[in-house]
C-alpha positions as CSV (number, residue, x, y, z in Angstrom):
1,X,-31.8,-30.7,0.0
2,X,-29.5,-31.7,-2.9
3,X,-27.2,-28.8,-2.0
4,X,-27.0,-29.9,1.6
5,X,-26.1,-33.5,0.6
6,X,-23.4,-32.2,-1.7
7,X,-21.9,-30.0,1.0
8,X,-22.0,-32.9,3.5
9,X,-20.3,-35.3,1.2
10,X,-17.7,-32.7,0.3
11,X,-16.8,-32.5,4.0
12,X,-16.3,-36.2,4.2
13,X,-14.1,-36.1,1.0
14,X,-12.0,-33.3,2.6
15,X,-11.5,-35.5,5.7
16,X,-10.4,-38.5,3.6
17,X,-7.9,-36.4,1.6
18,X,-6.5,-34.9,4.8
19,X,-6.1,-38.4,6.2
20,X,-4.2,-39.5,3.1
21,X,-1.9,-36.5,3.2
22,X,-1.1,-37.1,6.8
23,X,-0.3,-40.7,6.1
24,X,2.3,-39.7,3.6
25,X,4.2,-37.8,6.2
26,X,3.9,-40.5,8.8
27,X,5.1,-43.1,6.3
28,X,8.1,-41.0,5.5
29,X,8.9,-40.5,9.1
30,X,8.8,-44.2,9.9
31,X,11.1,-45.0,6.9
32,X,13.6,-42.1,7.5
33,X,13.4,-41.2,11.2
34,X,16.0,-38.5,10.8
35,X,16.3,-36.0,8.0
36,X,20.0,-36.8,7.5
37,X,18.9,-40.3,6.4
38,X,17.2,-39.0,3.3
39,X,18.8,-40.7,0.2
40,X,19.6,-37.5,-1.6
41,X,22.4,-35.0,-1.6
42,X,23.0,-33.1,1.6
43,X,21.8,-29.8,0.0
44,X,18.4,-31.4,-0.7
45,X,17.9,-32.9,2.7
46,X,14.9,-30.9,3.8
47,X,11.6,-31.9,5.2
48,X,9.7,-31.1,2.0
49,X,11.9,-33.6,0.1
50,X,10.2,-36.6,1.7
51,X,7.2,-36.5,-0.7
52,X,9.5,-36.5,-3.8
53,X,11.6,-39.3,-2.3
54,X,8.5,-41.5,-1.6
55,X,7.2,-40.9,-5.1
56,X,10.6,-41.7,-6.6
57,X,11.2,-44.9,-4.6
58,X,7.7,-46.4,-4.3
59,X,5.9,-45.7,-7.6
60,X,6.3,-47.0,-11.2
61,X,7.1,-45.0,-14.2
62,X,3.5,-44.6,-15.3
63,X,2.3,-43.7,-11.8
64,X,5.0,-41.1,-11.5
65,X,3.5,-39.3,-14.5
66,X,0.0,-39.4,-12.8
67,X,1.5,-37.9,-9.6
68,X,3.2,-35.1,-11.6
69,X,0.0,-34.4,-13.4
70,X,-1.9,-34.3,-10.1
71,X,0.7,-31.9,-8.7
72,X,0.4,-29.5,-11.6
73,X,-3.4,-29.7,-11.5
74,X,-3.4,-29.0,-7.8
75,X,-1.0,-26.1,-8.3
76,X,-3.2,-24.5,-11.0
77,X,-6.3,-25.1,-8.9
78,X,-4.8,-23.5,-5.8
79,X,-3.4,-20.5,-7.6
80,X,-6.6,-19.7,-9.4
81,X,-8.7,-20.2,-6.3
82,X,-6.5,-17.9,-4.3
83,X,-6.4,-15.3,-7.0
84,X,-10.2,-15.4,-7.5
85,X,-11.0,-15.3,-3.8
86,X,-8.5,-12.5,-2.9
87,X,-9.4,-10.4,-5.9
88,X,-13.0,-10.6,-4.9
89,X,-12.3,-9.6,-1.4
90,X,-10.1,-6.7,-2.4
91,X,-12.7,-5.5,-5.0
92,X,-15.6,-5.7,-2.6
93,X,-14.1,-4.7,0.8
94,X,-11.6,-2.1,-0.3
95,X,-12.1,-0.9,-3.9
96,X,-16.0,-1.1,-3.9
97,X,-16.3,0.1,-0.3
98,X,-13.7,2.9,-0.1
99,X,-12.6,3.9,-3.6
100,X,-15.2,3.6,-6.2
101,X,-18.6,2.9,-4.6
102,X,-21.3,3.3,-7.2
103,X,-20.5,1.5,-10.5
104,X,-22.2,-1.4,-12.2
105,X,-21.3,-5.1,-12.0
106,X,-19.3,-5.0,-15.2
107,X,-16.9,-2.4,-13.8
108,X,-16.2,-4.4,-10.6
109,X,-15.9,-7.6,-12.6
110,X,-13.2,-6.0,-14.7
111,X,-11.3,-4.8,-11.7
112,X,-11.4,-8.3,-10.1
113,X,-10.1,-9.8,-13.3
114,X,-7.1,-7.5,-13.5
115,X,-6.4,-8.1,-9.8
116,X,-6.3,-11.9,-10.2
117,X,-3.0,-12.2,-12.1
118,X,-1.4,-9.5,-9.9
119,X,-2.3,-11.5,-6.8
120,X,-1.3,-14.8,-8.3
121,X,2.2,-13.6,-9.5
122,X,2.6,-11.6,-6.3
123,X,2.3,-14.8,-4.3
124,X,5.6,-16.1,-5.7
125,X,7.4,-13.8,-3.2
126,X,7.0,-16.7,-0.8
127,X,9.3,-19.0,-2.8
128,X,12.6,-17.8,-1.1
129,X,11.1,-18.4,2.3
130,X,9.8,-21.8,1.3
131,X,13.2,-22.8,0.0
132,X,15.0,-21.7,3.2
133,X,12.8,-23.3,5.9
134,X,10.3,-25.6,4.2
135,X,6.6,-25.3,3.4
136,X,5.3,-26.7,6.7
137,X,7.1,-24.3,8.9
138,X,6.2,-21.3,6.7
139,X,2.6,-22.5,6.8
140,X,2.6,-22.7,10.6
141,X,4.2,-19.3,10.9
142,X,1.8,-17.6,8.6
143,X,-1.2,-19.3,10.1
144,X,-0.1,-18.3,13.6
145,X,0.5,-14.7,12.6
146,X,-2.6,-13.9,10.6
147,X,-5.2,-16.7,10.6
148,X,-5.4,-17.1,14.3
149,X,-6.4,-13.5,15.0
150,X,-9.1,-13.9,12.4
151,X,-10.2,-17.1,14.0
152,X,-10.4,-15.3,17.4
153,X,-12.7,-12.6,15.8
154,X,-15.0,-15.3,14.5
155,X,-15.2,-17.0,17.9
156,X,-16.0,-13.8,19.7
157,X,-18.6,-12.9,17.1
158,X,-20.3,-16.3,17.4
159,X,-20.3,-16.8,21.2
160,X,-20.3,-13.2,22.6
161,X,-21.9,-9.8,22.0
162,X,-18.8,-7.8,21.4
163,X,-18.9,-4.3,19.9
164,X,-18.6,-4.4,16.1
165,X,-15.6,-2.0,16.2
166,X,-13.7,-4.4,18.5
167,X,-13.0,-6.7,15.6
168,X,-10.8,-4.1,13.9
169,X,-8.9,-3.4,17.1
170,X,-8.5,-7.1,17.8
171,X,-7.2,-7.8,14.3
172,X,-4.7,-4.9,14.5
173,X,-3.3,-6.1,17.9
174,X,-3.2,-9.8,17.0
175,X,-1.9,-9.1,13.5
176,X,0.8,-6.8,14.8
177,X,2.0,-9.5,17.2
178,X,2.0,-12.0,14.4
179,X,4.0,-9.7,12.2
180,X,6.5,-9.3,15.0
181,X,6.9,-13.0,15.4
182,X,7.7,-13.2,11.6
183,X,10.3,-10.4,11.5
184,X,11.5,-10.6,15.1
185,X,14.0,-13.5,14.7
186,X,15.4,-11.9,11.5
187,X,15.9,-8.6,13.3
188,X,17.6,-10.4,16.2
189,X,19.9,-12.4,14.0
190,X,21.0,-9.5,11.7
191,X,20.8,-6.5,13.9
192,X,20.8,-7.8,17.5
193,X,17.4,-6.2,18.2
194,X,15.0,-8.2,20.3
195,X,11.5,-6.8,19.8
196,X,9.9,-9.5,22.0
197,X,11.1,-12.0,24.6
198,X,12.5,-15.2,23.0
199,X,9.8,-17.4,24.4
200,X,7.1,-15.5,22.4
201,X,8.7,-16.5,19.1
202,X,8.2,-20.2,19.8
203,X,5.7,-21.8,17.4
204,X,3.9,-23.5,20.3
205,X,3.5,-20.2,22.1
206,X,2.6,-17.8,19.2
207,X,-0.8,-19.4,18.5
208,X,-2.4,-19.3,22.0
209,X,-0.8,-15.9,22.6
210,X,-2.1,-14.5,19.4
211,X,-5.6,-15.8,20.2
212,X,-5.5,-14.4,23.7
213,X,-4.3,-11.0,22.5
214,X,-7.1,-10.8,19.9
215,X,-9.9,-11.9,22.1
216,X,-8.7,-10.0,25.1
217,X,-8.4,-6.8,23.1
218,X,-11.9,-7.3,21.7
219,X,-13.3,-7.8,25.3
220,X,-11.6,-4.7,26.6
221,X,-12.8,-2.6,23.6
222,X,-16.3,-3.9,24.1
223,X,-16.2,-3.0,27.8
224,X,-15.3,0.6,26.8
225,X,-17.6,1.0,23.8
226,X,-20.4,-1.2,25.1
227,X,-21.6,-4.7,24.2
228,X,-23.9,-5.1,21.2
229,X,-26.5,-7.7,20.4
230,X,-26.4,-9.6,17.1
231,X,-29.4,-7.6,15.9
232,X,-27.5,-4.4,16.3
233,X,-24.6,-5.7,14.2
234,X,-26.8,-6.0,11.1
235,X,-26.5,-2.9,9.0
236,X,-27.4,-1.8,5.5
237,X,-24.5,-1.0,3.1
238,X,-24.5,2.6,1.9
239,X,-23.3,2.2,-1.6
240,X,-25.7,0.9,-4.2
241,X,-23.6,-2.0,-5.5
242,X,-22.8,-3.3,-2.0
243,X,-26.4,-2.9,-0.8
244,X,-27.7,-4.9,-3.8
245,X,-25.2,-7.7,-3.2
246,X,-26.0,-7.7,0.5
247,X,-29.6,-8.2,-0.2
248,X,-28.8,-11.2,-2.4
249,X,-26.7,-12.7,0.4
250,X,-29.5,-12.2,2.9
251,X,-31.9,-14.0,0.6
252,X,-29.5,-16.9,0.2
253,X,-28.9,-17.2,4.0
254,X,-32.7,-17.2,4.6
255,X,-33.1,-19.9,2.0
256,X,-30.3,-22.0,3.6
257,X,-31.7,-21.5,7.1
258,X,-35.1,-22.8,5.9
259,X,-33.5,-26.2,5.2
260,X,-33.9,-28.8,8.0
261,X,-31.2,-31.1,6.8
262,X,-28.8,-32.4,9.4
263,X,-26.3,-33.9,7.1
264,X,-23.7,-31.0,7.4
265,X,-23.9,-31.2,11.2
266,X,-23.5,-35.0,11.2
267,X,-20.6,-34.8,8.8
268,X,-18.9,-32.1,10.8
269,X,-19.2,-34.1,14.0
270,X,-17.9,-37.1,12.1
271,X,-14.9,-35.2,10.9
272,X,-14.3,-34.0,14.5
273,X,-14.5,-37.5,15.9
274,X,-12.2,-38.9,13.2
275,X,-9.6,-36.2,13.9
276,X,-9.7,-36.9,17.6
277,X,-9.2,-40.6,17.0
278,X,-6.4,-40.1,14.6
279,X,-4.6,-37.6,16.8
280,X,-5.0,-39.2,20.2
281,X,-5.4,-42.9,19.5
282,X,-3.8,-43.9,16.1
283,X,-0.9,-41.5,15.9
284,X,-0.3,-40.5,19.5
């Protein structure tokens, strides 16, 4: 029960932090309706500059130091979280499943530790793109390209009985379209090659199109290979290390399912209602 309460309150905390972050952008937009009004040099007049401008103009010397410390802390936290999560995924789903399948925990822990700095430093390849267009646009492009297909797979897995192999096909199709939306404008600008119609590169079009391509491909694949019940999707890992960790996860899920706490559900509904009010009432 204590774990359920902590998880519920963490959701509320995330909603509050998100609200504060959005308010910073809205405040900046109300003060400087156009980017050309930013009180900085023309070369620095980019959307991402609004946060630094607000901190410079509306905080005291001591508070500026607190903000900088917070930015550094958030950066370190983000990078080590990304490095740990991605190294664990690569170690388990690629290295431990396809390359080396039967070693002990110490071996896989060592591999994950070496992958972490590689992934963290490799993430800096985004910096040139961030400097050219701004963080928010890069974020929207990457989410539309790769996260939306994954979201479609989750939706189909939760609400339908798709074939388990349809997820791979759907991700390939949705991810390929997302990749084309990222490199297509660059190919058109530099080489005059239009890989897709111009309308499919619009940020308001890529997200629903990617979702439809992913879910549609999964449905067609399931019609060909056959639909599967959720019971059929449960399988036992073949390698000893993955099978052992799978059993531990199953035990944790069974323990979590035994809890009757409704706090996470209520907090989730509260976040949804708060988001709807902020989006369609307060900020509309």
